[in-house]
C-alpha positions as CSV (number, residue, x, y, z in Angstrom):
1,X,17.1,4.6,21.6
2,X,20.4,6.1,22.6
3,X,22.5,9.2,21.7
4,X,26.1,10.0,21.5
5,X,26.2,13.1,23.6
6,X,23.6,15.6,24.9
7,X,22.4,17.1,28.1
8,X,18.9,18.0,27.2
9,X,16.5,16.7,29.9
10,X,13.8,15.8,27.4
11,X,16.2,13.6,25.5
12,X,17.1,11.9,28.7
13,X,13.4,11.2,29.0
14,X,13.5,9.9,25.5
15,X,16.2,7.5,26.3
16,X,14.3,6.2,29.4
17,X,11.2,5.7,27.3
18,X,12.6,4.2,24.2
19,X,15.4,2.0,25.4
20,X,14.1,-1.2,26.9
21,X,16.5,-3.7,28.6
22,X,16.7,-7.1,27.1
23,X,15.6,-9.2,29.8
24,X,-2.4,-29.1,2.3
25,X,-5.9,-28.7,1.9
26,X,-6.8,-28.3,-1.8
27,X,-6.1,-25.1,-3.5
28,X,-8.0,-24.1,-6.6
29,X,-7.1,-21.7,-9.3
30,X,-9.8,-19.4,-10.4
31,X,-10.1,-16.1,-12.2
32,X,-8.6,-13.2,-10.4
33,X,-11.1,-11.5,-8.1
34,X,-9.1,-8.4,-7.5
35,X,-11.0,-5.2,-8.3
36,X,-9.7,-2.5,-10.6
37,X,-7.4,-0.1,-8.7
38,X,-9.7,2.7,-7.4
39,X,-8.6,5.4,-5.0
40,X,-11.0,5.8,-2.1
41,X,-12.1,9.2,-3.4
42,X,-13.7,7.4,-6.4
43,X,-11.1,8.4,-9.0
44,X,-9.9,5.5,-11.0
45,X,-6.1,5.1,-11.6
46,X,-4.1,2.9,-13.8
47,X,-1.8,0.2,-12.1
48,X,1.9,0.7,-12.6
49,X,3.3,-0.6,-15.8
50,X,5.2,-3.8,-15.4
51,X,8.9,-3.8,-15.9
52,X,10.1,-5.0,-19.3
53,X,12.1,-7.9,-17.7
54,X,10.5,-9.5,-14.7
55,X,12.9,-10.0,-11.8
56,X,13.4,-13.7,-10.9
57,X,12.9,-14.9,-7.4
58,X,16.4,-14.9,-5.7
59,X,17.9,-18.1,-4.6
60,X,18.2,-18.8,-0.9
61,X,21.6,-18.1,0.5
62,X,23.1,-18.9,3.9
63,X,24.5,-16.0,6.0
64,X,28.1,-14.9,5.3
65,X,30.0,-13.2,8.2
66,X,26.9,-12.3,10.3
67,X,27.6,-9.7,13.0
68,X,24.7,-10.2,15.5
69,X,25.6,-11.6,18.8
70,X,23.0,-14.1,19.9
71,X,22.4,-14.9,23.6
72,X,20.0,-17.4,25.2
73,X,16.6,-16.0,26.0
74,X,14.6,-19.2,26.1
75,X,13.1,-18.9,29.6
76,X,12.2,-15.3,29.2
77,X,10.6,-15.9,25.8
78,X,8.5,-18.8,27.1
79,X,7.4,-16.6,30.0
80,X,6.4,-13.8,27.6
81,X,4.5,-16.3,25.4
82,X,2.4,-17.7,28.2
83,X,-0.1,-20.4,27.1
84,X,0.1,-22.4,25.0
85,X,3.7,-23.3,25.7
86,X,6.2,-23.7,22.9
87,X,7.5,-27.2,22.3
88,X,10.5,-28.2,24.4
89,X,12.5,-28.9,21.2
90,X,12.2,-25.3,20.1
91,X,15.1,-23.0,21.3
92,X,15.1,-19.2,21.4
93,X,18.0,-16.8,21.3
94,X,18.0,-12.9,21.2
95,X,20.2,-10.1,20.0
96,X,20.2,-6.3,19.8
97,X,20.3,-4.4,16.6
98,X,21.2,-0.7,16.3
99,X,19.8,1.5,13.6
100,X,19.7,5.3,12.9
101,X,16.7,7.0,14.5
102,X,16.4,9.0,11.3
103,X,14.0,11.6,12.8
104,X,13.2,14.7,10.7
105,X,14.6,17.0,13.4
106,X,17.3,14.7,14.8
107,X,20.6,16.6,15.1
108,X,22.0,14.4,17.9
109,X,22.5,11.2,15.8
110,X,20.2,9.1,18.0
111,X,20.1,5.4,17.5
112,X,17.2,3.0,17.8
113,X,18.0,-0.3,19.6
114,X,15.9,-3.1,18.3
115,X,15.3,-6.5,19.9
116,X,15.4,-9.5,17.5
117,X,14.7,-13.1,18.4
118,X,15.7,-16.3,16.6
119,X,13.4,-19.3,16.8
120,X,14.8,-22.6,15.6
121,X,18.1,-23.6,14.0
122,X,17.3,-23.6,10.3
123,X,20.2,-22.2,8.2
124,X,18.3,-19.5,6.3
125,X,17.0,-16.4,8.3
126,X,13.3,-15.6,7.7
127,X,12.4,-12.2,9.2
128,X,9.0,-12.0,10.8
129,X,7.1,-8.6,11.3
130,X,3.8,-8.5,13.1
131,X,1.0,-5.9,13.3
132,X,1.8,-2.9,15.4
133,X,-1.2,-3.6,17.6
134,X,-0.5,-7.3,17.9
135,X,2.0,-9.3,19.9
136,X,5.6,-8.0,19.7
137,X,7.3,-9.5,16.7
138,X,9.6,-11.6,18.9
139,X,6.7,-13.3,20.7
140,X,4.7,-13.6,17.4
141,X,7.7,-15.3,15.7
142,X,8.1,-17.7,18.6
143,X,4.4,-18.6,18.5
144,X,4.4,-19.0,14.7
145,X,7.4,-21.3,14.9
146,X,5.4,-23.5,17.2
147,X,2.6,-23.7,14.6
148,X,4.4,-24.1,11.3
149,X,5.2,-27.5,9.7
150,X,8.5,-29.0,10.7
151,X,9.9,-28.5,7.1
152,X,9.9,-24.7,7.8
153,X,12.3,-25.0,10.7
154,X,14.5,-27.4,8.9
155,X,15.1,-24.7,6.2
156,X,14.5,-21.5,8.1
157,X,15.1,-19.9,11.5
158,X,12.4,-17.3,12.2
159,X,13.8,-13.9,13.1
160,X,11.2,-12.0,15.1
161,X,11.5,-8.2,15.2
162,X,10.1,-6.0,18.0
163,X,9.4,-2.9,15.9
164,X,10.7,0.4,17.2
165,X,8.5,1.6,19.9
166,X,7.1,-1.8,20.7
167,X,7.8,-4.7,23.0
168,X,11.5,-4.8,24.1
169,X,12.5,-2.2,21.5
170,X,11.6,0.7,23.7
171,X,7.9,0.2,24.1
172,X,6.2,3.6,24.0
173,X,4.6,4.5,27.3
174,X,3.7,8.1,26.7
175,X,-0.1,7.7,26.7
176,X,-1.5,8.6,30.2
177,X,-3.3,5.6,31.8
178,X,-6.5,7.6,32.2
179,X,-6.5,8.3,28.5
180,X,-6.1,4.8,27.3
181,X,-9.6,3.5,28.1
182,X,-11.1,6.6,26.6
183,X,-9.2,6.2,23.3
184,X,-10.8,2.7,22.9
185,X,-14.1,3.4,24.6
186,X,-16.5,4.8,22.0
187,X,-20.0,3.5,22.9
188,X,-21.4,1.5,20.0
189,X,-24.9,2.7,20.6
190,X,-24.3,6.4,21.2
191,X,-22.9,9.1,18.9
192,X,-20.3,11.8,19.5
193,X,-16.6,10.9,19.8
194,X,-15.9,13.9,22.1
195,X,-14.4,11.8,24.8
196,X,-12.1,10.0,22.3
197,X,-11.0,13.4,20.9
198,X,-10.3,14.7,24.4
199,X,-8.2,11.6,25.2
200,X,-6.3,11.9,21.9
201,X,-5.3,15.5,22.8
202,X,-4.1,14.5,26.2
203,X,-2.1,11.6,24.7
204,X,-0.7,13.8,21.9
205,X,0.5,16.5,24.3
206,X,2.1,14.0,26.7
207,X,3.8,12.1,23.8
208,X,5.2,15.3,22.4
209,X,6.9,15.9,25.8
210,X,8.1,12.4,26.5
211,X,9.2,11.4,23.0
212,X,10.7,14.7,21.9
213,X,12.7,14.2,18.7
214,X,11.6,10.5,18.4
215,X,7.9,11.3,18.2
216,X,7.8,11.4,14.4
217,X,10.5,8.7,14.0
218,X,8.1,5.8,14.9
219,X,6.7,4.8,11.6
220,X,6.6,2.0,9.0
221,X,9.0,3.7,6.6
222,X,11.8,3.9,9.1
223,X,11.1,0.5,10.4
224,X,11.8,-0.7,6.9
225,X,15.2,1.0,7.3
226,X,15.7,-1.0,10.5
227,X,15.1,-4.2,8.5
228,X,17.8,-3.2,6.0
229,X,20.2,-2.8,9.0
230,X,19.1,-6.3,10.1
231,X,19.7,-7.8,6.7
232,X,23.2,-6.5,6.7
233,X,23.9,-7.8,10.2
234,X,22.4,-11.1,9.4
235,X,24.9,-11.4,6.6
236,X,22.5,-12.2,3.8
237,X,22.3,-10.7,0.3
238,X,18.4,-10.6,0.2
239,X,15.8,-10.2,2.9
240,X,13.5,-13.2,3.1
241,X,10.5,-12.2,5.3
242,X,7.0,-12.8,6.3
243,X,4.7,-10.0,7.5
244,X,1.2,-10.0,8.9
245,X,-1.2,-7.1,8.7
246,X,0.5,-3.8,8.9
247,X,3.7,-5.7,9.4
248,X,3.2,-6.4,5.7
249,X,3.1,-2.7,5.2
250,X,6.6,-2.5,6.6
251,X,7.8,-5.1,4.1
252,X,6.0,-3.4,1.2
253,X,7.8,-0.2,2.0
254,X,11.0,-2.1,2.3
255,X,10.4,-3.3,-1.2
256,X,10.0,0.3,-2.4
257,X,13.2,1.5,-0.6
258,X,15.4,-1.5,-1.4
259,X,14.0,-3.5,-4.4
260,X,17.3,-5.1,-5.2
261,X,17.6,-6.5,-1.7
262,X,14.1,-8.2,-1.7
263,X,14.3,-11.9,-1.3
264,X,11.3,-14.2,-0.9
265,X,8.6,-12.2,0.8
266,X,5.1,-13.2,2.0
267,X,2.6,-10.5,3.0
268,X,-0.2,-12.1,5.0
269,X,-2.9,-9.4,4.9
270,X,-2.0,-5.9,3.7
271,X,-3.6,-2.6,4.7
272,X,-5.5,-0.6,2.1
273,X,-3.2,2.1,0.7
274,X,-6.1,4.5,0.0
275,X,-5.7,8.1,1.3
276,X,-9.3,8.4,2.3
277,X,-9.1,7.0,5.9
278,X,-12.8,7.1,6.4
279,X,-13.4,4.8,3.4
280,X,-10.5,2.5,4.4
281,X,-11.9,2.2,7.9
282,X,-15.4,1.6,6.5
283,X,-14.0,-1.5,4.8
284,X,-12.3,-2.6,8.1
285,X,-15.6,-2.3,9.9
286,X,-17.3,-4.4,7.2
287,X,-14.6,-7.0,7.6
288,X,-15.1,-7.1,11.4
289,X,-18.9,-7.6,10.9
290,X,-18.3,-10.5,8.5
291,X,-15.8,-12.0,10.9
292,X,-18.4,-11.8,13.7
293,X,-20.8,-13.7,11.5
294,X,-18.2,-16.4,10.9
295,X,-17.4,-16.5,14.7
296,X,-21.1,-17.1,15.4
297,X,-21.3,-19.9,12.8
298,X,-18.2,-21.5,14.4
299,X,-19.8,-21.2,17.9
300,X,-23.1,-22.8,16.6
301,X,-21.1,-25.7,15.0
302,X,-19.4,-26.4,18.3
303,X,-22.6,-26.0,20.3
304,X,-21.0,-23.4,22.6
305,X,-22.9,-21.7,25.4
306,X,-22.6,-18.1,24.0
307,X,-25.4,-18.4,21.5
308,X,-25.8,-15.6,18.9
309,X,-22.8,-13.3,19.3
310,X,-24.7,-10.1,18.3
311,X,-27.3,-10.8,20.9
312,X,-24.7,-11.7,23.5
313,X,-22.7,-8.5,22.8
314,X,-25.8,-6.3,23.0
315,X,-26.8,-7.9,26.3
316,X,-23.3,-7.2,27.7
317,X,-23.1,-3.6,26.5
318,X,-26.6,-2.8,27.7
319,X,-25.8,-4.0,31.2
320,X,-22.4,-2.2,31.3
321,X,-24.1,1.0,30.1
322,X,-26.2,1.0,33.2
323,X,-23.4,-0.2,35.5
324,X,-19.7,-0.3,34.3
325,X,-17.5,-2.8,36.1
326,X,-13.9,-2.5,37.2
327,X,-11.6,-5.6,36.8
328,X,-8.8,-6.6,39.2
329,X,-6.4,-4.9,36.7
330,X,-8.1,-1.6,37.4
331,X,-9.8,-1.3,34.0
332,X,-13.3,0.1,34.0
333,X,-15.2,-2.0,31.5
334,X,-17.6,0.2,29.6
335,X,-19.7,-0.8,26.6
336,X,-16.9,0.6,24.4
337,X,-14.2,-1.4,26.1
338,X,-16.2,-4.6,25.9
339,X,-16.9,-4.0,22.2
340,X,-13.2,-3.4,21.5
341,X,-12.2,-6.5,23.4
342,X,-14.5,-8.6,21.2
343,X,-13.1,-6.8,18.1
344,X,-9.5,-7.7,19.2
345,X,-10.5,-11.3,20.0
346,X,-12.0,-11.9,16.5
347,X,-8.6,-11.3,14.9
348,X,-7.0,-14.5,16.5
349,X,-9.0,-17.4,15.3
350,X,-7.2,-19.8,17.6
351,X,-8.8,-17.9,20.6
352,X,-12.4,-18.0,19.3
353,X,-13.4,-20.7,21.8
354,X,-12.0,-18.6,24.6
355,X,-13.7,-15.5,23.3
356,X,-17.1,-17.3,23.1
357,X,-16.7,-18.5,26.7
358,X,-15.7,-14.9,27.8
359,X,-18.8,-13.5,26.2
360,X,-21.0,-16.1,27.8
361,X,-19.5,-15.3,31.2
362,X,-19.9,-11.5,30.6
363,X,-23.6,-12.1,29.9
364,X,-23.8,-13.6,33.4
365,X,-22.0,-10.6,35.0
366,X,-18.3,-11.6,34.9
367,X,-16.4,-9.4,32.5
368,X,-12.9,-10.4,33.6
369,X,-12.2,-12.9,30.8
370,X,-13.6,-10.6,28.2
371,X,-11.5,-7.6,29.3
372,X,-8.4,-9.8,29.1
373,X,-8.6,-9.5,25.3
374,X,-8.1,-5.7,25.5
375,X,-5.7,-5.9,28.5
376,X,-2.4,-6.0,26.5
377,X,-3.4,-2.8,24.7
378,X,-4.4,-0.9,27.8
379,X,-2.4,-2.1,30.8
380,X,1.3,-2.1,31.6
381,X,2.4,-5.3,33.3
382,X,5.7,-6.7,34.5
383,X,8.0,-7.1,31.5
384,X,5.3,-5.7,29.2
385,X,4.3,-2.2,28.2
386,X,0.8,-1.5,26.9
387,X,0.5,-1.5,23.2
388,X,-1.6,1.6,22.8
389,X,1.5,3.9,22.7
390,X,3.2,2.1,19.8
391,X,-0.1,1.8,17.9
392,X,-0.9,5.5,18.3
393,X,2.6,6.7,17.3
394,X,3.0,4.4,14.3
395,X,-0.5,4.8,12.8
396,X,-0.5,8.6,13.3
397,X,3.0,8.9,11.8
398,X,1.9,6.7,8.9
399,X,-1.3,8.8,8.2
400,X,-0.9,11.8,6.0
401,X,-4.3,13.4,6.7
402,X,-6.4,14.6,9.7
403,X,-10.1,15.1,9.8
404,X,-11.9,17.9,11.8
405,X,-14.0,16.9,14.7
406,X,-17.4,17.5,13.0
407,X,-16.4,15.3,10.1
408,X,-15.2,12.6,12.4
409,X,-18.5,12.5,14.2
410,X,-20.4,12.4,10.9
411,X,-18.3,9.4,9.8
412,X,-18.9,7.8,13.2
413,X,-22.7,8.3,12.8
414,X,-22.7,6.7,9.3
415,X,-20.5,3.7,10.4
416,X,-22.6,3.1,13.5
417,X,-25.7,2.9,11.3
418,X,-24.1,0.5,8.8
419,X,-22.2,-1.6,11.3
420,X,-24.0,-1.7,14.6
421,X,-21.5,-3.8,16.5
422,X,-18.2,-2.3,15.3
423,X,-18.8,0.9,13.5
424,X,-17.8,3.2,16.4
425,X,-15.0,0.8,17.5
426,X,-13.3,1.3,14.2
427,X,-14.3,4.9,13.5
428,X,-12.8,6.1,16.7
429,X,-9.4,5.6,15.2
430,X,-10.0,8.7,13.1
431,X,-10.0,10.7,16.3
432,X,-6.6,9.4,17.6
433,X,-4.3,11.6,15.6
434,X,-5.8,15.1,15.9
435,X,-3.0,16.3,18.2
436,X,-0.2,14.4,16.5
437,X,2.2,16.2,14.1
438,X,1.3,15.7,10.4
439,X,3.9,14.0,8.4
440,X,6.0,16.5,6.5
441,X,8.3,14.5,4.3
442,X,6.7,13.0,1.1
443,X,7.0,9.3,0.5
444,X,7.7,7.6,-2.9
445,X,4.7,6.1,-4.6
446,X,3.8,2.5,-3.7
447,X,4.6,-0.2,-6.2
448,X,8.1,-1.5,-5.7
449,X,9.1,-1.8,-9.4
450,X,12.1,-3.9,-9.8
451,X,11.2,-6.3,-7.0
452,X,10.9,-10.1,-7.6
453,X,7.6,-11.9,-7.1
454,X,6.0,-11.1,-3.8
455,X,3.3,-13.4,-2.4
456,X,0.3,-11.6,-1.0
457,X,-2.3,-13.7,1.0
458,X,-5.8,-12.3,1.5
459,X,-8.5,-13.5,3.8
460,X,-12.2,-13.2,2.9
461,X,-13.4,-12.1,6.3
462,X,-10.6,-10.3,8.1
463,X,-11.3,-7.7,10.8
464,X,-8.0,-6.0,10.5
465,X,-6.9,-6.1,6.8
466,X,-10.0,-6.9,4.8
467,X,-9.7,-8.7,1.6
468,X,-10.7,-5.7,-0.5
469,X,-7.9,-3.6,0.9
470,X,-5.4,-6.3,0.6
471,X,-6.2,-6.8,-3.1
472,X,-6.1,-3.0,-3.7
473,X,-2.7,-2.9,-2.2
474,X,-1.5,-5.9,-4.3
475,X,-2.8,-4.2,-7.4
476,X,-0.3,-1.4,-6.9
477,X,2.6,-3.8,-6.8
478,X,3.7,-5.0,-10.2
479,X,5.2,-8.2,-9.0
480,X,2.5,-9.2,-6.5
481,X,1.0,-12.7,-6.8
482,X,-2.2,-13.1,-4.8
483,X,-3.7,-16.1,-3.0
484,X,-7.0,-15.8,-1.3
485,X,-8.3,-17.8,1.7
486,X,-12.1,-18.0,1.8
487,X,-12.0,-18.3,5.6
488,X,-12.2,-15.8,8.5
489,X,-9.8,-14.3,11.1
490,X,-6.7,-12.2,10.7
491,X,-4.0,-13.9,8.8
492,X,-4.1,-17.1,6.7
493,X,-0.6,-18.5,7.3
494,X,-0.8,-21.2,9.9
495,X,-4.6,-21.1,9.8
496,X,-5.3,-22.3,6.2
497,X,-3.5,-25.5,5.3
498,X,-3.8,-24.5,1.6
499,X,-2.2,-21.1,2.1
500,X,0.4,-22.5,4.4
501,X,1.3,-25.1,1.9
502,X,1.6,-22.5,-0.9
503,X,3.7,-20.3,1.3
504,X,6.0,-23.2,2.2
505,X,6.5,-24.0,-1.5
506,X,7.2,-20.4,-2.3
507,X,9.7,-19.8,0.5
508,X,11.5,-23.2,0.4
509,X,11.2,-24.3,-3.2
510,X,10.8,-21.0,-5.0
511,X,7.5,-22.1,-6.5
512,X,5.3,-19.1,-7.3
513,X,1.6,-19.9,-7.2
514,X,-0.8,-18.8,-10.0
515,X,-2.1,-15.3,-9.4
516,X,-5.7,-15.5,-8.2
517,X,-5.4,-18.9,-6.5
518,X,-8.3,-19.6,-4.2
519,X,-8.1,-21.6,-1.0
520,X,-11.3,-23.0,0.5
521,X,-12.5,-22.1,4.1
């Protein structure tokens, strides 16, 4: 972030914090399985009425007079990606985008400086937005470009966006190191989230000091505004984009704000829009448990050494409860941290073999590999800020409600009973925002009337955006077309050949699949 002129010390701190230097498997069509739209408080609502004249899918258009200045960032990107390495034939360039901060109390006309990365040389830009808690969008786009069929990169160049407050777009570092482990450390076998609530208060107080005006400007709605600035500077009439998880939430809010500028959009997993956060997170925990079962079946099919993952995780947490261990990174691995590491590892199906090996090693007393799954969220490293600050800021700013401590503990107790492995790991998120300002400005209702067809992909067992939440969100979008993968993990594009083929046909050829299409596991 930067400003035009001011001498306030806290805004100088803001600049220091928020400005980072740039260093086809068979598909089958079946009846729609989407449930009726039901608010999480149990009150049924009617879906929005469709527009009288459906908007056609816009044609693809090459950029006209783009204004972004791309520079080589190939070596830096490959270093940030780590293993597996990107193909030598894939080239990466980077640019900086400026966008209004648009904070509620901003009187200094601050600007957000956003890093964008281009992967490949296809003529049509396809913007890629990732989960706030996942890899920065630039790294995610580079990795996705390495996985997609060659036809994608003949038509599209992937434009990865480090969302404001993440990655090289001023990664938020306001959460004190001693609070990070506590925010993620709820013990799955013991009640009471007092330690998490205390950590959230320390984090909220420090973030209020460090972020100042920008504290409430890190959210999905304003990130959608950044994408409109990006579309303009890319020189394209419509935004063609792919989002994953709550990156899809950014694109859905873009469609609400700028329906006439929506191009060909794919939402790969979409958060439940329900206002009852406890009910939403209950479904997330159920999705995590289902994904753990699929992970165990995958391990059994491969004959891996881990054995039953539930038994393995219990053995690890029981041992750590008696004697927590500290890794070379300085992280104290408690039962809660170990559980959260497994939860994070389940999201990336490509890393399931590594996760199984890490759990097997942890049973034998070596937790280093298991902790590495949580390390990017907790630990700052050279060229990388921990992700917890961006996660906390964005999710708290996106949430309109807060629960009192007694209700949070009651929800935790119920979720632990229903979901022994991940109930507390998911419920602890309810405690994160207690000291964070409550959103003041109202947002328009979801739905994006006037937008062209938007392809929504759901995954049957998803630990981050469960299928039931994705389909509820799609039901609020008049032009949504849903395709469901009966597999497991977070995100179907690049994992399911059937979904990937349908997405390719949608983006490249403008072929809209039948709503309710089912893809086998």
